[in-house]
N, C-alpha and C positions, 0 to 999 in steps of 0.2 A: 374321829377326831383325831386330825394330824395338827401339831403344834411342831414349829420350829425352835430348836433351846437357841439362846445367845449368848453370849459371856455377860453383860451385866443382867441380864435373869439369873443365871447359875449365880455367879459370884454373889451378888446380892441371897440368894438363900444359903450359901455354904456360910455370912458372917452377918454373924447374930446383930454384929451392932452398925453396921452399913445403914441407911437411912431408908430403904425402900427392903428391908428385910421380911417386916411384915406381910407387904403385898406381895412377896417373891412365895411367902410360905402361903398364903392362902391361896395362892394361881397352881405353885405343884399342887395343893391338896385338893383341889380344884380337878386337874390333872389327872389326878390319883383316881378319883369318884368316875369322872367321866372314861375312865380306862382309856385317854386319852394316849396317842403313838407318838411319842417326844423324839424327834430328831436332830441333828444335829450334825457337824463336818469337824473335821479332822483339825480344819484351821482354828477353830470355836476352843476344841479340846486345848490346843496348844495355847492359844492367849487364855483362855481360863485359869489353864494349870502356870502359867507366867506370873500372872496378879497374884491368886494364892501364894504361890509361894513368896514371890517381892515382899507382898504385905500381910500376908498373915503366918507363914511358915509353910516347913514338912509336912506336919500334922495333917495340916488343911487339905494339901496334893492328895496325903494318903486319902483321908475319908473322901474326897471329891471323887477317886477312881475305883475305890472299893464300894461308895452308898449309892454317888448319880452317873455314872457313867454307863455301870451295867444297866441302867434305865431305859438308854437311849440308841436309837438304830443312829450308825456313825456313816454319812458320806465321807470317804477318803479320799481328796485332794488330790487326785494325781494329774497327770498336766493337761486334758480337754481342758479340766474344771479353773484349772490356774489360767487357760486361757483365756476362756469364756471370765471370769474375774476380772484379768485384765482390762477386754477389751472394753470391761461393762464401767470398770475406773476409769479409762480413758477416753467415753464417752458422759461421763459423770464430771467431769473437769473439777473436782469438787476435794479439795483439801482435809478437811473433815469428815469425808466417807472414804474406811480403810478399804483395803484388797479383801481383809476376811466377809466386811459388810458386806462387800461385794458379790461375793462368793456364796454366801450366805443368800441375799437375792436372787441370783441364779438358784441355788437348790430350789428353792422357794417354789419360784416360778416351773421348773424341771418337773416337781413332785408334787403340784397342785396344792401347796400349802399354804392359807390366807393369813395364819395367825401364827405369831412369834411369843414366848415367852421374854420378854426384851424391856427394856427401858430406857433404847434406842430410841429419836426421833426418827431416824433414818429409817427408821424400817415405814414408819405412817408415813413418808415420803416419796416411799417406792410406792406404796400405793396397798399394802399390808397393815391389816390388824394388830396391834398388839394388843397382847392379853392381860385384862383386865378384871378381872373377877373378883369380885371381894365376896367376904362371907357377911351375911346379914346381922 
């Protein structure tokens, strides 16, 4: 099972007082039990790091980089990925879909990933499944 890790899922997992923390923790536990391969992009790492740094502090950034980042395969956003994401952004013509989201969609399609660890509805709008695993 391959799962794309998005900023919204990663941030919620790292922040105990986030509204989605419990769901994020349940999802992460499920991924571990199923030995899911988590994949993300370097832009998601930048975005998550910036949010953690600004909203929570540097200790959260250290925890994220020590504990979570090593668990994921990372697709580095080189020029060809940037071009693909930018092309998609222009095609979508939406102000609320980010370049980071567009890169995520491109990566998911390229790597045949159907499921995202996210709470961002844009993934569903693009035809992907949002991880929704709950403890019984």
